[in-house]
C-alpha positions in Angstrom: 47.1 93.6 163.8 49.7 90.5 163.9 51.6 89.0 167.0 54.9 91.0 165.9 52.7 94.3 165.2 51.6 94.3 168.8 55.0 93.4 170.1 56.3 96.9 168.6 53.8 98.8 169.4 54.0 97.6 173.2 57.7 98.3 173.2 57.0 101.8 172.1 54.6 102.3 174.5 56.9 101.0 177.2 59.9 103.2 176.2 57.9 106.0 176.5 57.0 106.8 172.7 53.8 107.4 171.1 52.3 108.0 168.0 50.7 111.5 169.2 53.1 114.5 169.0 54.3 115.2 172.7 53.2 117.9 174.5 55.2 120.8 174.3 57.6 121.4 177.4 56.2 123.6 180.3 58.2 126.9 179.8 59.7 128.9 182.7 58.6 132.3 183.5 61.0 134.5 182.9 63.1 135.6 185.6 63.3 139.3 186.7 65.8 140.4 189.2 66.5 143.1 191.2 69.4 145.5 191.1 72.4 144.5 193.2 75.8 145.9 194.6 79.2 144.0 194.3 81.3 143.8 196.7 80.1 146.3 199.2 82.3 148.0 201.8 83.0 146.4 205.2 80.3 147.4 207.2 77.8 148.1 204.3 74.6 145.7 204.2 72.3 144.9 201.0 68.4 144.3 201.5 66.4 143.1 198.6 62.9 143.7 198.6 62.4 141.7 195.6 60.2 142.0 192.7 56.8 143.1 192.8 54.3 142.9 190.1 51.5 145.6 190.0 49.1 144.3 187.1 49.9 141.6 185.0 52.5 143.6 183.0 53.6 146.4 185.6 56.8 145.4 187.5 58.6 147.1 190.3 61.8 146.3 192.2 63.9 147.8 195.0 67.0 147.6 196.9 68.4 149.0 199.8 72.5 149.3 200.9 73.2 150.9 204.2 76.6 151.3 206.2 74.1 150.0 209.2 71.7 147.3 210.0 68.6 148.8 208.5 66.9 145.3 208.5 66.7 145.9 212.2 64.8 149.1 212.3 61.5 149.4 214.1 57.8 149.8 212.9 58.2 153.3 211.6 61.1 151.8 209.1 64.8 152.5 208.7 64.6 156.1 208.0 63.2 156.9 211.6 66.0 154.8 213.1 69.1 155.8 210.8 72.1 156.5 213.0 73.8 160.1 212.5 76.3 160.0 209.3 74.5 157.0 208.0 74.1 156.3 204.5 71.4 154.6 202.8 71.4 154.1 198.7 67.8 152.9 197.4 67.5 151.8 193.8 64.5 151.4 192.2 63.8 149.5 189.1 60.5 150.7 187.5 59.2 148.5 184.4 57.4 150.0 181.9 53.7 148.9 181.1 52.9 148.0 177.2 52.7 151.2 175.2 54.1 153.6 178.5 56.2 156.4 176.7 59.5 156.5 178.2 60.0 159.7 180.7 62.1 162.0 178.6 63.6 163.0 182.3 64.8 159.9 182.7 68.2 160.0 180.5 69.3 156.8 179.0 72.1 155.1 180.6 74.7 154.8 177.7 77.5 154.6 180.7 77.6 153.0 183.9 77.9 153.7 186.9 75.6 156.4 187.7 76.7 159.6 189.2 75.1 161.1 192.2 75.1 165.0 192.1 77.8 166.8 194.0 75.0 169.4 195.9 71.4 168.6 196.4 68.2 170.6 197.7 66.2 167.0 197.9 65.8 165.6 201.5 64.4 162.4 202.8 60.7 162.4 202.8 59.5 163.2 206.5 63.0 163.7 207.1 64.2 167.4 206.0 67.6 167.3 207.6 68.7 164.2 206.2 69.9 165.5 202.6 69.1 163.1 199.2 70.9 163.0 196.6 69.3 161.6 193.5 70.4 160.2 189.9 67.9 158.9 187.5 68.1 157.0 184.1 66.5 154.5 181.8 67.4 151.2 180.2 65.4 149.3 177.3 63.7 147.8 180.2 62.9 149.6 183.3 63.4 153.5 184.6 66.1 153.6 187.1 65.9 155.6 190.4 68.8 156.2 192.7 68.7 157.8 196.0 71.5 158.4 198.4 70.4 159.5 201.9 72.9 160.8 204.5 72.2 161.2 207.9 73.8 164.9 208.5 72.7 168.1 207.5 75.7 169.2 205.9 77.4 165.9 204.6 81.1 166.4 204.2 82.8 165.6 200.9 84.1 162.3 202.1 80.4 160.8 203.2 79.2 162.2 199.5 82.2 160.1 198.2 81.5 157.0 199.8 77.9 157.2 199.0 79.4 157.7 195.0 81.5 154.9 195.6 78.7 152.3 196.5 76.4 153.9 193.6 79.6 153.1 191.3 79.2 149.2 192.2 75.5 149.3 190.9 75.1 146.0 188.8 71.4 146.5 186.8 70.1 143.1 185.6 68.8 142.9 181.8 64.7 142.1 182.3 62.8 140.0 179.9 59.6 141.8 178.8 56.9 140.7 181.3 53.8 140.7 178.6 
């Protein structure tokens, strides 16, 4: 190799070039996010439990919106310390495992916002005097489970409308396929 060829090789090496093909760029894992609420009313707080993986491909994410400071709850959780007249809205996003069939009782969410039922026979688990209004749906990425708990054995229409108003503010993310 002549002196000029050595000089060209040296310049290429110093410039970061190489005769070998470049290594592929590291790809970032797709971001999976929880649901969130747009501009909650005054006095409301949002708490995001983050995305949790259950196995390599199954993903769940939970979000809570409450009209009191549910993050200050004691060791028995927010439900045990829910003040009278308080409202808590939980949103669960449940990713499907590969090959899992869609659940038919989760209708496709063709239109947002989701709607809570006007009445309910359901109650918050472990609190039979706390009515729970439930609505379900599915996107192409995950199942959606929304529950509005109102700590009033016979909530007024105004409390139910307030809960529905917060559910209308629900923003659902797109999820890339985890597997």
